C-alpha positions in Angstrom: 17.2 -19.5 -9.2 12.9 -19.2 -8.5 12.2 -16.5 -10.4 9.1 -14.7 -11.8 6.4 -17.2 -10.4 2.9 -17.0 -9.0 2.9 -19.6 -6.0 -0.9 -19.8 -4.4 -3.0 -21.9 -3.4 -1.0 -25.0 -2.1 -1.1 -27.3 0.7 1.9 -29.0 2.2 2.8 -30.2 5.7 6.0 -28.0 5.7 6.4 -24.9 2.9 3.1 -23.9 1.4 5.2 -22.1 -1.4 8.5 -23.1 -1.2 10.4 -25.5 1.2 13.7 -25.0 2.1 16.3 -28.0 3.5 19.5 -29.9 2.7 17.6 -32.1 0.0 16.2 -29.0 -2.0 19.4 -26.7 -1.1 19.2 -22.6 -0.5 18.1 -21.4 -3.5 17.7 -17.3 -4.6 14.1 -16.7 -4.7 13.1 -13.0 -7.1 10.0 -11.4 -8.1 7.7 -14.0 -6.8 4.3 -13.8 -5.6 3.5 -16.2 -3.0 0.1 -16.1 -1.7 -2.8 -18.2 -0.2 -1.2 -21.0 0.6 -0.9 -23.3 3.8 1.3 -25.7 5.7 1.5 -27.2 9.2 4.9 -24.8 9.3 5.7 -22.1 6.9 2.9 -21.2 4.6 5.1 -19.4 2.5 8.4 -20.5 2.9 9.9 -23.0 5.1 13.6 -23.2 5.8 15.0 -26.2 7.4 18.3 -28.3 8.6 20.8 -26.1 7.2 19.1 -23.8 4.5 20.3 -20.3 3.6 18.0 -19.2 0.7 18.0 -15.7 -0.5 14.7 -13.7 -1.2 14.2 -9.9 -3.1 11.7 -8.5 -4.7 8.8 -11.2 -3.6 5.5 -10.7 -1.9 4.7 -13.2 0.9 1.0 -12.4 1.8 -2.3 -14.3 2.7 -0.5 -17.6 3.7 -1.5 -19.8 6.6 0.2 -20.0 9.9 2.4 -17.7 8.7 4.7 -16.1 6.0 8.3 -17.8 7.1 9.4 -20.2 9.1 13.0 -20.6 10.0 14.4 -23.2 12.2 17.7 -22.8 14.3 19.9 -24.3 11.9 18.8 -21.8 9.0 18.8 -18.7 8.0 16.8 -16.4 5.2 18.3 -13.3 3.6 14.7 -11.4 2.6 15.1 -7.9 1.3 13.0 -5.5 -0.7 10.0 -7.7 -0.1 6.6 -7.3 1.2 5.8 -9.9 4.1 2.7 -9.9 5.9 3.7 -9.0 9.6 7.1 -8.1 8.5 10.5 -9.2 8.7 13.5 -7.1 9.3 15.9 -6.0 5.8 17.0 -3.7 3.6 13.6 -2.1 2.0 11.1 -4.5 3.5 7.4 -3.5 3.8 4.5 -4.9 5.7 1.5 -3.4 3.8 -1.3 -4.6 1.8 -0.2 -5.3 -2.0 -3.6 -4.7 -3.2 -3.9 -7.0 -6.1 -6.3 -6.7 -8.5 -8.6 -10.0 -7.2 -7.4 -12.6 -5.5 -11.0 -14.4 -5.3 -10.8 -14.6 -9.1 -7.1 -15.5 -9.0 -5.5 -12.1 -10.3 -2.4 -11.2 -8.7 -1.7 -8.5 -10.9 -0.5 -5.2 -8.6 -3.5 -2.5 -9.0 -2.4 1.0 -9.4 -2.4 1.8 -6.1 -0.4 -0.8 -4.8 2.5 0.1 -2.6 4.5 -2.6 -4.1 4.8 -0.4 -7.4 8.5 0.9 -7.5 9.6 -0.5 -4.4 12.0 -3.2 -5.2 15.7 -3.5 -6.4 17.4 -4.0 -9.9 20.4 -5.6 -9.5 22.1 -8.3 -11.8 20.3 -11.0 -11.0 16.6 -9.2 -11.1 14.9 -10.3 -14.6 15.0 -7.9 -17.1 11.5 -9.1 -18.1 8.1 -10.1 -16.0 6.1 -13.1 -15.6 4.2 -12.5 -18.4 7.1 -10.7 -21.1 7.1 -7.0 -19.9 9.9 -5.0 -19.3 11.4 -4.6 -15.8 11.7 -2.3 -14.5 8.6 -0.8 -16.3 8.6 3.0 -17.3 12.6 2.1 -18.1 14.9 4.3 -15.1 12.5 3.3 -12.3 12.7 1.0 -9.6 11.2 -2.5 -10.4 8.3 -3.5 -8.7 8.0 -6.0 -5.9 6.3 -10.1 -7.2 5.8 -11.5 -10.5 3.9 -8.8 -12.3 5.3 -5.5 -13.5 2.8 -2.7 -13.3 3.1 0.2 -15.8 3.2 2.8 -13.4 6.6 4.0 -12.4 4.9 5.0 -8.2 1.7 3.8 -7.4 -1.2 6.5 -7.1 -2.0 8.3 -3.9 -4.3 5.9 -2.0 -5.6 8.9 0.1 -7.4 12.0 -1.1 -8.0 15.7 0.3 -10.4 18.0 1.0 -10.0 22.0 0.0 -12.0 25.0 -0.5 -12.6 28.3 0.5 -14.8 30.2 3.3 -16.6 33.4 2.8 -19.3 35.8 4.4 -22.4 35.9 2.5 -20.9 39.0 0.3 -17.8 37.1 -0.5 -15.3 38.2 1.6 -12.8 35.9 2.6 -13.1 34.7 6.3 -9.5 34.2 8.0 -8.8 31.7 10.6 -12.4 30.1 9.8 -11.9 26.6 11.5 -13.2 23.1 9.2 -13.0 19.5 10.4 -13.6 16.7 8.3 -15.1 13.7 10.6 -15.4 9.9 9.2 -15.9 8.0 12.3 -13.1 9.0 14.5 -10.8 10.7 12.0 -11.1 14.1 12.9 -8.5 16.0 10.4 -8.9 20.0 10.7 -7.2 22.6 9.5 -7.7 26.7 9.4 -8.2 28.8 6.5 -5.5 31.8 5.5 -6.1 35.1 4.5 -7.4 34.6 1.2 -10.1 32.0 3.3 -8.6 29.2 1.5 -8.0 25.7 3.5 -6.8 22.3 2.4 -7.2 19.3 4.1 -4.8 16.3 3.1 -4.0 13.0 3.5 -7.7 11.7 4.0 -8.4 7.9 3.6 -11.7 7.4 1.1 -15.1 7.9 2.1 -17.9 10.0 3.0 -16.7 12.7 5.5 -18.8 15.1 7.3 -17.2 18.1 7.0 -17.9 21.3 9.6 -16.7 25.3 9.3 -16.6 27.0 12.6 -15.8 31.1 12.9 -16.4 33.1 16.2 -19.5 35.6 14.9 -21.1 33.3 12.2 -23.4 30.8 12.5 -21.5 27.1 11.9 -21.6 25.3 8.5 -22.2 21.3 7.7 -21.5 19.7 4.4 -20.7 16.3 3.3 -18.2 15.5 1.0 -17.0 12.3 -0.8 -13.1 12.0 -0.6 -11.7 9.7 -3.5 -8.3 8.1 -3.5 -5.7 10.4 -5.3 -8.3 12.9 -6.1 -8.8 16.5 -4.6 -12.9 17.3 -3.5 -13.9 21.1 -3.2 -16.0 22.1 -0.2 -16.6 25.6 0.1 -18.6 27.5 2.8 -20.5 30.7 2.8 -21.4 31.8 6.4 -24.1 34.1 7.7 -23.2 36.7 10.9 -25.4 35.6 13.9 -27.8 38.0 14.5 -26.9 40.2 18.0 
């Protein structure tokens, strides 16, 4: 078994991270982080000459020229893993793992990583991570994908939201005012309810222009900063248009 390893920065002809063939057998590869490796064939894992590895809870990301190579005589069984470019299999994802600091060689998962809680616990999965921390962590959660176990049971939200109220100058709520949040080509909108309240969810972080439009009133516009996992409040007081 190949368990709890950071495999990075390797250069090879075949299999920059792990090479599987008749010489090296068909290993079980569990809770590894394989990233930043290069090879002519199979930057992350190469399978040749009747090899049949099993991969579980493993990150394969930013390997060159590809993450996995499998020749016609071989087969790979990979599940609950994060593979750049994607690969069929139960629980597999294709999302940036959000390492803490790749340049500095820190492959811990940051608190927003989609790999947190995305693995599965089986009898073969180790009860500790590469540093001896308990897996899963916290107890009762699902294990993380990769060699490190983050203390969170699930990732923090990677999106934010904008909410607030729309009133007239006297403070009376304005119903069915249109509020639009604009960031580049992103345009998300919501209407106020009977209390003048609106909420725009699942916004990627960034600086938005927020417009408020209601017939009979002058339009409002404000700038707002959306932060991942946080709510940003933008209130409007609209003045009536002159007759």
